[in-house]
KELUMKE-426943 format. One record per residue: residue in three letters; chain; x, y, z of N, C-alpha, C, O in turn. Coordinates in Angstrom, 3 decimals, always signed. Layout:
aa,ch,n.X,n.Y,n.Z,ca.X,ca.Y,ca.Z,c.X,c.Y,c.Z,o.X,o.Y,o.Z
ALA,A,X,Y,Z,X,Y,Z,X,Y,Z,X,Y,Z .
...
//
This chain:
aa,ch,n.X,n.Y,n.Z,ca.X,ca.Y,ca.Z,c.X,c.Y,c.Z,o.X,o.Y,o.Z
UNK,A,+0.834,-1.184,+0.000,+0.000,+0.000,+0.000,+0.879,+1.249,+0.000,+2.046,+1.196,+0.390 .
UNK,A,+0.332,+2.330,-0.424,+1.060,+3.593,-0.480,+1.558,+3.967,+0.915,+0.815,+3.899,+1.894 .
UNK,A,+2.830,+4.363,+0.985,+3.409,+4.843,+2.225,+3.853,+3.779,+3.204,+4.276,+4.107,+4.313 .
UNK,A,+3.770,+2.516,+2.828,+4.172,+1.452,+3.750,+5.683,+1.288,+3.806,+6.408,+1.679,+2.891 .
UNK,A,+6.130,+0.703,+4.899,+7.520,+0.287,+5.040,+7.560,-1.213,+4.766,+6.864,-1.995,+5.413 .
UNK,A,+8.384,-1.599,+3.797,+8.431,-2.993,+3.364,+9.848,-3.520,+3.522,+10.817,-2.842,+3.182 .
UNK,A,+9.958,-4.740,+4.042,+11.240,-5.425,+4.174,+11.155,-6.720,+3.376,+10.236,-7.516,+3.566 .
UNK,A,+12.123,-6.925,+2.479,+12.166,-8.140,+1.657,+13.369,-8.973,+2.081,+14.508,-8.510,+2.014 .
UNK,A,+13.114,-10.188,+2.511,+14.166,-11.123,+2.914,+14.500,-12.011,+1.723,+13.642,-12.741,+1.226 .
UNK,A,+15.753,-11.946,+1.265,+16.199,-12.758,+0.143,+16.231,-11.955,-1.143,+15.215,-11.414,-1.579 .
UNK,A,+17.418,-11.884,-1.751,+17.576,-11.142,-2.994,+18.165,-12.040,-4.083,+19.085,-11.653,-4.804 .
UNK,A,+17.613,-13.243,-4.182,+17.872,-14.075,-5.346,+17.077,-13.496,-6.504,+16.657,-12.340,-6.445 .
UNK,A,+16.866,-14.262,-7.535,+16.151,-13.750,-8.708,+14.738,-13.306,-8.339,+14.324,-12.206,-8.706 .
UNK,A,+13.996,-14.142,-7.621,+12.622,-13.777,-7.245,+12.624,-12.552,-6.333,+11.803,-11.652,-6.505 .
UNK,A,+13.530,-12.512,-5.377,+13.609,-11.367,-4.478,+13.950,-10.077,-5.199,+13.375,-9.029,-4.906 .
UNK,A,+14.884,-10.147,-6.142,+15.262,-8.942,-6.892,+14.130,-8.474,-7.802,+13.887,-7.272,-7.913 .
UNK,A,+13.442,-9.398,-8.447,+12.298,-8.996,-9.271,+11.220,-8.354,-8.400,+10.605,-7.365,-8.797 .
UNK,A,+10.995,-8.912,-7.225,+10.027,-8.330,-6.290,+10.470,-6.940,-5.856,+9.656,-6.019,-5.791 .
UNK,A,+11.750,-6.786,-5.561,+12.289,-5.475,-5.192,+12.092,-4.481,-6.326,+11.708,-3.335,-6.092 .
UNK,A,+12.353,-4.915,-7.555,+12.155,-4.039,-8.709,+10.719,-3.568,-8.836,+10.473,-2.403,-9.149 .
UNK,A,+9.769,-4.461,-8.597,+8.354,-4.075,-8.654,+7.996,-3.130,-7.508,+7.340,-2.110,-7.717 .
UNK,A,+8.431,-3.477,-6.299,+8.110,-2.638,-5.141,+8.734,-1.252,-5.248,+8.163,-0.279,-4.756 .
UNK,A,+9.892,-1.151,-5.880,+10.560,+0.147,-6.032,+9.748,+1.091,-6.911,+9.978,+2.301,-6.892 .
UNK,A,+8.815,+0.564,-7.672,+7.951,+1.392,-8.520,+6.643,+1.752,-7.813,+5.749,+2.351,-8.411 .
UNK,A,+6.544,+1.388,-6.553,+5.375,+1.681,-5.729,+5.748,+2.807,-4.768,+6.868,+2.818,-4.258 .
UNK,A,+4.850,+3.750,-4.505,+5.194,+4.853,-3.593,+5.207,+4.418,-2.128,+4.307,+4.747,-1.355 .
UNK,A,+6.246,+3.675,-1.773,+6.418,+3.226,-0.393,+7.126,+4.301,+0.421,+7.767,+5.191,-0.137 .
UNK,A,+7.008,+4.214,+1.731,+7.801,+5.093,+2.593,+9.252,+4.635,+2.582,+10.169,+5.456,+2.588 .
UNK,A,+9.459,+3.315,+2.567,+10.816,+2.781,+2.612,+10.810,+1.322,+2.162,+9.881,+0.569,+2.455 .
UNK,A,+11.868,+0.941,+1.443,+12.037,-0.434,+0.972,+13.416,-0.927,+1.407,+14.442,-0.456,+0.916 .
UNK,A,+13.420,-1.879,+2.332,+14.663,-2.458,+2.838,+14.746,-3.912,+2.394,+13.731,-4.606,+2.331 .
UNK,A,+15.958,-4.371,+2.085,+16.143,-5.759,+1.683,+17.274,-6.392,+2.484,+18.127,-5.702,+3.042 .
UNK,A,+17.258,-7.711,+2.524,+18.313,-8.455,+3.219,+18.776,-9.623,+2.362,+17.967,-10.336,+1.767 .
UNK,A,+20.079,-9.803,+2.310,+20.664,-10.982,+1.677,+22.073,-11.151,+2.217,+22.744,-10.164,+2.519 .
UNK,A,+22.526,-12.380,+2.342,+23.847,-12.633,+2.927,+24.985,-12.372,+1.953,+26.136,-12.270,+2.376 .
UNK,A,+24.693,-12.261,+0.646,+25.762,-12.128,-0.343,+25.896,-10.690,-0.846,+24.905,-10.083,-1.253 .
UNK,A,+27.124,-10.136,-0.820,+27.342,-8.746,-1.250,+26.871,-8.467,-2.675,+26.300,-7.406,-2.927 .
UNK,A,+27.097,-9.391,-3.615,+26.668,-9.178,-4.996,+25.171,-8.917,-5.062,+24.725,-8.009,-5.764 .
UNK,A,+24.413,-9.693,-4.350,+22.957,-9.538,-4.364,+22.522,-8.248,-3.670,+21.558,-7.614,-4.099 .
UNK,A,+23.212,-7.856,-2.614,+22.869,-6.590,-1.950,+23.155,-5.409,-2.870,+22.379,-4.455,-2.920 .
UNK,A,+24.266,-5.472,-3.597,+24.582,-4.402,-4.557,+23.521,-4.325,-5.647,+23.079,-3.236,-6.012 .
UNK,A,+23.112,-5.476,-6.166,+22.073,-5.491,-7.200,+20.753,-4.972,-6.643,+20.003,-4.291,-7.343 .
UNK,A,+20.474,-5.291,-5.400,+19.248,-4.838,-4.766,+19.182,-3.314,-4.712,+18.138,-2.722,-4.985 .
UNK,A,+20.285,-2.694,-4.364,+20.338,-1.226,-4.347,+20.150,-0.670,-5.750,+19.448,+0.323,-5.941 .
UNK,A,+20.771,-1.305,-6.724,+20.632,-0.852,-8.112,+19.193,-1.010,-8.603,+18.749,-0.261,-9.473 .
UNK,A,+18.475,-1.967,-8.058,+17.096,-2.214,-8.469,+16.085,-1.430,-7.633,+14.880,-1.609,-7.809 .
UNK,A,+16.546,-0.570,-6.733,+15.633,+0.363,-6.086,+15.468,+0.269,-4.589,+14.703,+1.046,-4.018 .
UNK,A,+16.154,-0.652,-3.922,+16.046,-0.717,-2.458,+16.677,+0.523,-1.841,+17.682,+1.029,-2.342 .
UNK,A,+16.094,+1.009,-0.765,+16.668,+2.153,-0.052,+17.906,+1.745,+0.733,+18.831,+2.540,+0.899 .
UNK,A,+17.923,+0.514,+1.213,+19.089,-0.040,+1.911,+19.003,-1.552,+1.801,+17.915,-2.124,+1.730 .
UNK,A,+20.174,-2.193,+1.787,+20.223,-3.653,+1.725,+21.246,-4.136,+2.748,+22.412,-3.745,+2.708 .
UNK,A,+20.796,-4.988,+3.662,+21.603,-5.387,+4.809,+21.900,-6.881,+4.797,+21.226,-7.662,+4.125 .
UNK,A,+22.924,-7.257,+5.554,+23.322,-8.655,+5.698,+22.563,-9.268,+6.877,+22.766,-8.841,+8.014 .
UNK,A,+21.693,-10.259,+6.638,+20.891,-10.824,+7.730,+21.694,-11.624,+8.746,+21.170,-11.985,+9.800 .
UNK,A,+22.961,-11.907,+8.443,+23.775,-12.689,+9.379,+24.522,-11.818,+10.381,+25.179,-12.342,+11.281 .
UNK,A,+24.432,-10.499,+10.242,+25.081,-9.621,+11.216,+24.447,-9.831,+12.590,+23.228,-9.975,+12.684 .
UNK,A,+25.243,-9.851,+13.649,+24.689,-10.138,+14.979,+23.654,-9.124,+15.458,+22.774,-9.480,+16.241 .
UNK,A,+23.734,-7.882,+15.013,+22.801,-6.849,+15.470,+21.800,-6.468,+14.381,+21.334,-5.329,+14.343 .
UNK,A,+21.465,-7.407,+13.498,+20.650,-7.061,+12.330,+19.266,-6.536,+12.712,+18.791,-5.585,+12.091 .
UNK,A,+18.612,-7.117,+13.703,+17.280,-6.627,+14.064,+17.337,-5.202,+14.597,+16.455,-4.397,+14.298 .
UNK,A,+18.355,-4.882,+15.376,+18.513,-3.511,+15.877,+18.760,-2.552,+14.720,+18.234,-1.439,+14.716 .
UNK,A,+19.553,-2.968,+13.741,+19.820,-2.106,+12.582,+18.559,-1.897,+11.748,+18.304,-0.792,+11.268 .
UNK,A,+17.780,-2.947,+11.578,+16.520,-2.812,+10.849,+15.575,-1.867,+11.582,+14.976,-0.983,+10.969 .
UNK,A,+15.441,-2.053,+12.888,+14.556,-1.185,+13.661,+14.989,+0.272,+13.573,+14.152,+1.166,+13.454 .
UNK,A,+16.280,+0.509,+13.630,+16.782,+1.883,+13.528,+16.397,+2.492,+12.186,+15.963,+3.643,+12.130 .
UNK,A,+16.552,+1.741,+11.118,+16.197,+2.249,+9.785,+14.697,+2.480,+9.663,+14.271,+3.434,+9.012 .
UNK,A,+13.893,+1.626,+10.279,+12.440,+1.742,+10.171,+11.863,+2.835,+11.064,+10.721,+3.247,+10.864 .
UNK,A,+12.628,+3.313,+12.046,+12.129,+4.352,+12.960,+11.913,+5.691,+12.264,+11.235,+6.563,+12.809 .
UNK,A,+12.464,+5.868,+11.094,+12.227,+7.121,+10.365,+10.737,+7.343,+10.118,+10.275,+8.483,+10.071 .
UNK,A,+9.985,+6.251,+9.959,+8.557,+6.372,+9.639,+7.647,+5.703,+10.660,+6.427,+5.839,+10.578 .
UNK,A,+8.219,+4.983,+11.619,+7.433,+4.306,+12.644,+8.218,+4.334,+13.950,+9.301,+3.755,+14.018 .
UNK,A,+7.705,+4.989,+14.988,+8.456,+5.098,+16.242,+8.879,+3.748,+16.824,+9.902,+3.662,+17.503 .
UNK,A,+8.106,+2.701,+16.565,+8.453,+1.377,+17.092,+9.520,+0.680,+16.244,+10.081,-0.335,+16.657 .
UNK,A,+9.794,+1.226,+15.064,+10.801,+0.620,+14.201,+10.369,-0.712,+13.627,+11.131,-1.679,+13.642 .
UNK,A,+9.147,-0.765,+13.121,+8.594,-2.020,+12.596,+8.111,-1.847,+11.158,+7.787,-0.746,+10.712 .
UNK,A,+8.077,-2.964,+10.458,+7.618,-2.970,+9.064,+6.108,-3.164,+9.004,+5.512,-3.806,+9.869 .
UNK,A,+5.503,-2.597,+7.965,+4.087,-2.850,+7.695,+3.922,-4.192,+6.989,+2.983,-4.943,+7.248 .
UNK,A,+4.865,-4.468,+6.089,+4.835,-5.697,+5.295,+6.241,-6.264,+5.214,+7.187,-5.553,+4.877 .
UNK,A,+6.374,-7.545,+5.521,+7.633,-8.259,+5.313,+7.367,-9.361,+4.303,+6.315,-10.000,+4.328 .
UNK,A,+8.323,-9.578,+3.417,+8.198,-10.632,+2.410,+9.375,-11.575,+2.569,+10.527,-11.158,+2.450 .
UNK,A,+9.096,-12.843,+2.838,+10.151,-13.829,+3.038,+10.321,-14.628,+1.752,+9.501,-15.489,+1.431 .
UNK,A,+11.398,-14.332,+1.017,+11.653,-14.949,-0.282,+13.003,-15.648,-0.329,+13.479,-16.007,-1.406 .
UNK,A,+13.617,-15.843,+0.816,+14.970,-16.395,+0.846,+15.012,-17.919,+0.884,+15.999,-18.523,+0.465 .
UNK,A,+13.961,-18.534,+1.378,+13.969,-19.980,+1.564,+14.696,-20.414,+2.821,+14.828,-21.610,+3.080 .
UNK,A,+15.166,-19.458,+3.604,+15.895,-19.763,+4.841,+14.930,-19.721,+6.024,+14.320,-18.681,+6.272 .
UNK,A,+14.774,-20.822,+6.760,+13.846,-20.821,+7.897,+14.114,-19.707,+8.905,+13.170,-19.155,+9.470 .
UNK,A,+15.376,-19.365,+9.141,+15.686,-18.294,+10.096,+15.129,-16.945,+9.648,+14.805,-16.095,+10.478 .
UNK,A,+15.019,-16.752,+8.335,+14.510,-15.477,+7.822,+13.048,-15.273,+8.192,+12.619,-14.144,+8.430 .
UNK,A,+12.285,-16.350,+8.243,+10.882,-16.209,+8.632,+10.776,-15.723,+10.077,+9.907,-14.910,+10.391 .
UNK,A,+11.638,-16.206,+10.945,+11.637,-15.713,+12.327,+12.040,-14.244,+12.366,+11.450,-13.466,+13.115 .
UNK,A,+13.028,-13.854,+11.580,+13.418,-12.442,+11.529,+12.258,-11.590,+11.034,+12.043,-10.485,+11.532 .
UNK,A,+11.507,-12.094,+10.055,+10.351,-11.347,+9.553,+9.312,-11.162,+10.655,+8.744,-10.080,+10.799 .
UNK,A,+9.066,-12.204,+11.424,+8.122,-12.100,+12.544,+8.617,-11.065,+13.550,+7.832,-10.271,+14.068 .
UNK,A,+9.910,-11.077,+13.822,+10.481,-10.172,+14.821,+10.445,-8.707,+14.400,+10.427,-7.830,+15.263 .
UNK,A,+10.434,-8.417,+13.106,+10.532,-7.023,+12.645,+9.187,-6.464,+12.163,+9.079,-5.266,+11.901 .
UNK,A,+8.168,-7.313,+12.043,+6.878,-6.850,+11.536,+6.063,-6.241,+12.668,+6.017,-6.774,+13.777 .
UNK,A,+5.423,-5.119,+12.370,+4.701,-4.364,+13.386,+3.288,-4.841,+13.653,+2.819,-5.822,+13.075 .
UNK,A,+2.623,-4.125,+14.538,+1.259,-4.449,+14.956,+0.332,-4.529,+13.748,+0.300,-3.619,+12.919 .
UNK,A,-0.417,-5.620,+13.655,-1.354,-5.876,+12.562,-0.658,-5.897,+11.202,-1.296,-5.700,+10.168 .
UNK,A,+0.646,-6.136,+11.212,+1.389,-6.215,+9.959,+1.202,-7.557,+9.272,+0.591,-8.480,+9.809 .
UNK,A,+1.753,-7.633,+8.056,+1.603,-8.828,+7.239,+2.965,-9.389,+6.877,+3.924,-8.647,+6.666 .
UNK,A,+3.034,-10.703,+6.808,+4.220,-11.381,+6.297,+3.771,-12.260,+5.145,+2.983,-13.188,+5.330 .
UNK,A,+4.273,-11.964,+3.962,+3.985,-12.783,+2.793,+5.124,-13.787,+2.651,+6.290,-13.404,+2.559 .
UNK,A,+4.783,-15.062,+2.635,+5.787,-16.122,+2.548,+5.765,-16.682,+1.134,+4.861,-17.427,+0.758 .
UNK,A,+6.777,-16.309,+0.357,+6.894,-16.792,-1.013,+7.939,-17.872,-1.149,+8.230,-18.321,-2.258 .
UNK,A,+8.500,-18.290,-0.048,+9.560,-19.301,-0.064,+8.982,-20.706,-0.046,+7.879,-20.947,+0.444 .
UNK,A,+9.758,-21.614,-0.592,+9.464,-23.040,-0.491,+10.544,-23.627,+0.399,+11.717,-23.634,+0.025 .
UNK,A,+10.171,-24.112,+1.557,+11.145,-24.622,+2.515,+11.433,-26.108,+2.345,+12.387,-26.627,+2.924 .
UNK,A,+10.620,-26.789,+1.559,+10.841,-28.212,+1.350,+10.826,-28.959,+2.668,+9.879,-28.842,+3.446 .
UNK,A,+11.867,-29.720,+2.914,+11.951,-30.521,+4.145,+12.854,-29.887,+5.193,+13.242,-30.547,+6.157 .
UNK,A,+13.188,-28.624,+5.015,+14.029,-27.958,+6.010,+13.266,-27.850,+7.327,+12.100,-27.455,+7.334 .
UNK,A,+13.904,-28.193,+8.431,+13.209,-28.067,+9.721,+12.983,-26.595,+10.074,+13.830,-25.739,+9.816 .
UNK,A,+11.832,-26.329,+10.663,+11.476,-24.964,+11.046,+11.274,-24.915,+12.558,+10.636,-25.785,+13.150 .
UNK,A,+11.830,-23.885,+13.156,+11.594,-23.643,+14.581,+11.275,-22.165,+14.723,+12.149,-21.315,+14.553 .
UNK,A,+10.034,-21.864,+15.030,+9.586,-20.479,+15.128,+9.123,-20.168,+16.543,+8.565,-21.022,+17.233 .
UNK,A,+9.363,-18.940,+16.960,+8.840,-18.451,+18.228,+7.529,-17.730,+17.929,+7.524,-16.573,+17.509 .
UNK,A,+6.430,-18.424,+18.150,+5.114,-17.837,+17.899,+4.446,-17.436,+19.213,+3.222,-17.444,+19.338 .
UNK,A,+5.273,-17.093,+20.170,+4.773,-16.683,+21.478,+4.352,-15.233,+21.509,+3.653,-14.765,+20.610 .
UNK,A,+4.763,-14.532,+22.518,+4.249,-13.218,+22.887,+4.116,-12.221,+21.743,+3.002,-11.798,+21.434 .
UNK,A,+5.208,-11.837,+21.111,+5.139,-10.772,+20.105,+4.263,-11.147,+18.918,+3.487,-10.321,+18.438 .
UNK,A,+4.376,-12.364,+18.448,+3.581,-12.787,+17.294,+2.092,-12.635,+17.579,+1.365,-12.067,+16.764 .
UNK,A,+1.628,-13.132,+18.715,+0.200,-13.051,+19.041,-0.204,-11.648,+19.469,-1.239,-11.140,+19.039 .
UNK,A,+0.593,-11.030,+20.300,+0.247,-9.694,+20.791,+0.164,-8.687,+19.641,-0.676,-7.788,+19.660 .
UNK,A,+1.028,-8.839,+18.651,+1.047,-7.895,+17.531,+0.086,-8.249,+16.403,+0.000,-7.529,+15.408 .
UNK,A,-0.638,-9.358,+16.555,-1.651,-9.748,+15.564,-1.074,-9.812,+14.146,-1.685,-9.329,+13.192 .
UNK,A,+0.088,-10.404,+14.028,+0.762,-10.515,+12.731,+0.064,-11.581,+11.891,-0.264,-12.664,+12.374 .
UNK,A,-0.152,-11.244,+10.628,-0.827,-12.164,+9.713,+0.188,-12.806,+8.778,+0.933,-12.101,+8.097 .
UNK,A,+0.226,-14.134,+8.737,+1.084,-14.873,+7.813,+0.266,-15.226,+6.578,-0.829,-15.777,+6.687 .
UNK,A,+0.804,-14.906,+5.397,+0.106,-15.156,+4.138,+0.995,-16.025,+3.266,+2.127,-15.652,+2.955 .
UNK,A,+0.484,-17.181,+2.872,+1.273,-18.038,+1.989,+1.010,-17.643,+0.542,-0.103,-17.269,+0.173 .
UNK,A,+2.048,-17.734,-0.256,+1.940,-17.403,-1.671,+1.949,-18.703,-2.457,+2.838,-19.536,-2.282 .
UNK,A,+0.973,-18.872,-3.310,+0.887,-20.078,-4.124,+0.581,-19.647,-5.553,-0.465,-19.053,-5.816 .
UNK,A,+1.481,-19.943,-6.465,+1.332,-19.419,-7.821,+0.634,-20.378,-8.775,+0.287,-19.979,-9.887 .
UNK,A,+0.419,-21.628,-8.378,-0.187,-22.568,-9.319,-1.702,-22.415,-9.411,-2.319,-22.915,-10.352 .
UNK,A,-2.302,-21.735,-8.450,-3.741,-21.489,-8.504,-4.009,-20.013,-8.230,-3.146,-19.293,-7.728 .
UNK,A,-5.205,-19.581,-8.566,-5.633,-18.217,-8.251,-6.308,-18.216,-6.885,-7.010,-19.162,-6.527 .
UNK,A,-6.093,-17.161,-6.137,-6.765,-17.030,-4.845,-8.279,-17.030,-5.068,-8.756,-16.387,-6.002 .
UNK,A,-9.038,-17.734,-4.235,-10.486,-17.804,-4.432,-11.163,-16.441,-4.532,-12.108,-16.286,-5.305 .
UNK,A,-10.705,-15.453,-3.771,-11.355,-14.137,-3.801,-11.137,-13.404,-5.117,-11.829,-12.423,-5.389 .
UNK,A,-10.184,-13.859,-5.947,-9.899,-13.196,-7.221,-10.514,-13.904,-8.421,-10.539,-13.341,-9.516 .
UNK,A,-10.999,-15.103,-8.245,-11.422,-15.921,-9.387,-12.581,-15.336,-10.181,-12.754,-15.688,-11.348 .
UNK,A,-13.368,-14.469,-9.596,-14.470,-13.864,-10.333,-14.010,-12.851,-11.368,-14.723,-12.586,-12.336 .
UNK,A,-12.822,-12.280,-11.175,-12.338,-11.238,-12.079,-11.051,-11.619,-12.797,-10.748,-11.074,-13.859 .
UNK,A,-10.304,-12.535,-12.236,-8.991,-12.874,-12.769,-8.980,-14.275,-13.355,-9.694,-15.168,-12.898 .
UNK,A,-8.157,-14.444,-14.372,-7.896,-15.764,-14.946,-6.386,-15.954,-14.969,-5.631,-14.998,-14.792 .
UNK,A,-5.950,-17.189,-15.187,-4.513,-17.426,-15.288,-3.934,-16.674,-16.482,-2.800,-16.198,-16.429 .
UNK,A,-4.710,-16.567,-17.557,-4.235,-15.842,-18.745,-4.021,-14.366,-18.428,-3.020,-13.784,-18.847 .
UNK,A,-4.950,-13.753,-17.693,-4.793,-12.341,-17.322,-3.564,-12.157,-16.438,-2.775,-11.235,-16.647 .
UNK,A,-3.405,-13.037,-15.449,-2.255,-12.948,-14.556,-0.949,-13.096,-15.328,-0.002,-12.347,-15.088 .
UNK,A,-0.889,-14.054,-16.252,+0.321,-14.276,-17.040,+0.637,-13.068,-17.920,+1.794,-12.662,-18.032 .
UNK,A,-0.392,-12.497,-18.542,-0.188,-11.324,-19.404,+0.397,-10.150,-18.607,+1.326,-9.486,-19.067 .
UNK,A,-0.138,-9.906,-17.439,+0.357,-8.802,-16.615,+1.776,-9.090,-16.132,+2.617,-8.192,-16.103 .
UNK,A,+2.043,-10.333,-15.755,+3.398,-10.695,-15.321,+4.405,-10.455,-16.442,+5.478,-9.904,-16.195 .
UNK,A,+4.079,-10.856,-17.660,+4.998,-10.632,-18.792,+5.187,-9.142,-19.058,+6.301,-8.699,-19.339 .
UNK,A,+4.103,-8.367,-18.972,+4.216,-6.915,-19.184,+5.186,-6.295,-18.181,+6.038,-5.489,-18.556 .
UNK,A,+5.061,-6.668,-16.917,+5.941,-6.096,-15.897,+7.362,-6.613,-16.008,+8.310,-5.870,-15.753 .
UNK,A,+7.527,-7.870,-16.383,+8.885,-8.384,-16.587,+9.609,-7.590,-17.665,+10.799,-7.303,-17.539 .
UNK,A,+8.892,-7.238,-18.716,+9.513,-6.448,-19.791,+9.968,-5.086,-19.271,+11.006,-4.579,-19.696 .
UNK,A,+9.216,-4.500,-18.372,+9.595,-3.196,-17.808,+10.797,-3.295,-16.876,+11.563,-2.341,-16.738 .
UNK,A,+10.961,-4.451,-16.237,+12.030,-4.608,-15.252,+13.386,-4.943,-15.864,+14.415,-4.758,-15.213 .
UNK,A,+13.408,-5.427,-17.095,+14.670,-5.802,-17.753,+15.414,-6.881,-16.966,+16.519,-6.637,-16.481 .
UNK,A,+14.824,-8.070,-16.834,+15.452,-9.119,-16.028,+16.778,-9.627,-16.582,+17.510,-10.313,-15.869 .
UNK,A,+17.107,-9.314,-17.820,+18.408,-9.734,-18.360,+19.557,-9.153,-17.539,+20.662,-9.696,-17.547 .
UNK,A,+19.301,-8.053,-16.832,+20.337,-7.458,-15.980,+20.746,-8.389,-14.832,+21.803,-8.204,-14.229 .
UNK,A,+19.918,-9.377,-14.536,+20.211,-10.293,-13.439,+21.068,-11.482,-13.876,+21.517,-12.264,-13.038 .
UNK,A,+21.295,-11.619,-15.171,+22.086,-12.746,-15.673,+23.552,-12.514,-15.327,+24.143,-11.503,-15.705 .
UNK,A,+24.122,-13.464,-14.605,+25.538,-13.358,-14.243,+26.410,-14.292,-15.073,+27.606,-14.045,-15.228 .
UNK,A,+25.824,-15.364,-15.610,+26.614,-16.332,-16.372,+25.754,-16.980,-17.461,+24.538,-17.116,-17.325 .
UNK,A,+26.426,-17.373,-18.538,+25.794,-18.145,-19.616,+26.653,-19.374,-19.861,+27.874,-19.280,-19.985 .
UNK,A,+26.003,-20.524,-19.929,+26.748,-21.761,-20.166,+26.023,-22.590,-21.219,+24.817,-22.446,-21.423 .
UNK,A,+26.777,-23.455,-21.882,+26.185,-24.354,-22.870,+25.235,-25.327,-22.173,+25.448,-25.712,-21.024 .
UNK,A,+24.193,-25.710,-22.888,+23.172,-26.582,-22.317,+23.763,-27.883,-21.776,+23.318,-28.386,-20.745 .
UNK,A,+24.755,-28.423,-22.463,+25.329,-29.692,-22.007,+26.139,-29.544,-20.716,+26.592,-30.538,-20.148 .
UNK,A,+26.319,-28.311,-20.256,+26.999,-28.070,-18.981,+26.005,-27.744,-17.857,+26.383,-27.197,-16.821 .
UNK,A,+24.740,-28.086,-18.076,+23.705,-27.797,-17.077,+24.022,-28.389,-15.707,+23.834,-27.696,-14.707 .
UNK,A,+24.495,-29.635,-15.606,+24.804,-30.155,-14.266,+25.840,-29.302,-13.527,+25.719,-29.074,-12.324 .
UNK,A,+26.851,-28.837,-14.251,+27.869,-27.991,-13.622,+27.270,-26.643,-13.206,+27.621,-26.094,-12.162 .
UNK,A,+26.361,-26.118,-14.037,+25.726,-24.837,-13.713,+24.912,-24.946,-12.427,+24.984,-24.068,-11.567 .
UNK,A,+24.143,-26.018,-12.298,+23.366,-26.208,-11.070,+24.277,-26.388,-9.862,+23.972,-25.919,-8.766 .
UNK,A,+25.390,-27.066,-10.072,+26.351,-27.231,-8.978,+26.910,-25.881,-8.545,+27.098,-25.640,-7.353 .
UNK,A,+27.179,-24.995,-9.510,+27.684,-23.662,-9.169,+26.657,-22.871,-8.362,+27.008,-22.197,-7.393 .
UNK,A,+25.394,-22.954,-8.762,+24.347,-22.255,-8.011,+24.277,-22.764,-6.576,+23.999,-22.003,-5.648 .
UNK,A,+24.528,-24.039,-6.408,+24.453,-24.640,-5.074,+25.705,-24.366,-4.237,+25.605,-24.096,-3.040 .
UNK,A,+26.882,-24.435,-4.864,+28.134,-24.332,-4.098,+28.714,-22.927,-4.055,+29.479,-22.607,-3.145 .
UNK,A,+28.363,-22.075,-5.031,+28.919,-20.724,-5.088,+27.824,-19.680,-5.331,+27.927,-18.890,-6.270 .
UNK,A,+26.778,-19.667,-4.499,+25.693,-18.709,-4.728,+26.130,-17.258,-4.582,+25.461,-16.356,-5.085 .
UNK,A,+27.242,-17.027,-3.901,+27.723,-15.660,-3.731,+28.230,-15.067,-5.044,+28.346,-13.846,-5.155 .
UNK,A,+28.535,-15.897,-6.035,+29.068,-15.420,-7.316,+28.119,-15.637,-8.483,+28.284,-15.013,-9.531 .
UNK,A,+27.140,-16.499,-8.325,+26.246,-16.863,-9.421,+24.814,-16.555,-9.018,+24.321,-17.062,-8.010 .
UNK,A,+24.150,-15.725,-9.806,+22.768,-15.373,-9.502,+21.828,-16.054,-10.485,+21.070,-16.949,-10.110 .
UNK,A,+21.877,-15.636,-11.732,+21.023,-16.218,-12.770,+21.924,-16.756,-13.864,+22.639,-16.003,-14.525 .
UNK,A,+21.882,-18.059,-14.046,+22.667,-18.700,-15.098,+21.722,-19.069,-16.235,+20.685,-19.696,-16.018 .
UNK,A,+22.091,-18.677,-17.438,+21.304,-18.997,-18.627,+21.932,-20.194,-19.322,+23.138,-20.221,-19.568 .
UNK,A,+21.101,-21.186,-19.636,+21.560,-22.336,-20.412,+21.350,-22.027,-21.890,+20.232,-21.734,-22.314 .
UNK,A,+22.407,-22.090,-22.658,+22.331,-21.774,-24.086,+22.284,-23.061,-24.897,+23.140,-23.935,-24.762 .
UNK,A,+21.268,-23.155,-25.739,+21.122,-24.317,-26.606,+21.996,-24.144,-27.840,+22.235,-23.018,-28.276 .
UNK,A,+22.478,-25.257,-28.412,+23.278,-25.132,-29.636,+22.422,-24.590,-30.775,+21.240,-24.915,-30.886 .
UNK,A,+23.024,-23.773,-31.605,+22.302,-23.214,-32.753,+22.515,-24.095,-33.967,+23.552,-24.743,-34.110 .
UNK,A,+21.524,-24.109,-34.834,+21.631,-24.889,-36.071,+22.411,-24.086,-37.092,+22.161,-22.895,-37.278 .
UNK,A,+23.349,-24.731,-37.749,+24.130,-24.053,-38.793,+23.465,-24.196,-40.137,+23.977,-23.690,-41.136 .
//
């Protein structure tokens, strides 16, 4: 919403595209978090007001200090967890303000989760919202179709210039190595494009 303070956890491809979209919204402030310097630099280039390292020992205090410019309690109106890291969801709960929202766009798979859903979570009436892209939300089905959603997504992708996120291009037959790089060296590889052989 207009004038909100938004914190985005995770600046992989999905996080950066989300940051790019949010940067075109009249927010009060847009903060992002990612553990890798390359992604934080890209986040700033894509419109974040500040991008912080979530592994810093005083990260919650630093976030609260940044958020106090627009909220005396130093809390976010909306947090988006896009990192896939279970600890990030707890950080989102800790930084989201009274009656705030947390949108969870991550897929945690079989990663174990341990959350503190005690005092602050209940007292602050924080709402957790799961994001599911394979179906339309029931409240939207009367006006929206998958075709409409896809058309709008493509229109916005064209405006964002996602090619800027490509860090490497490799031949299709090197796909196993490319996936290994994403897994073992995420600090250096963001978006790898697999190139198919061309016909002569």
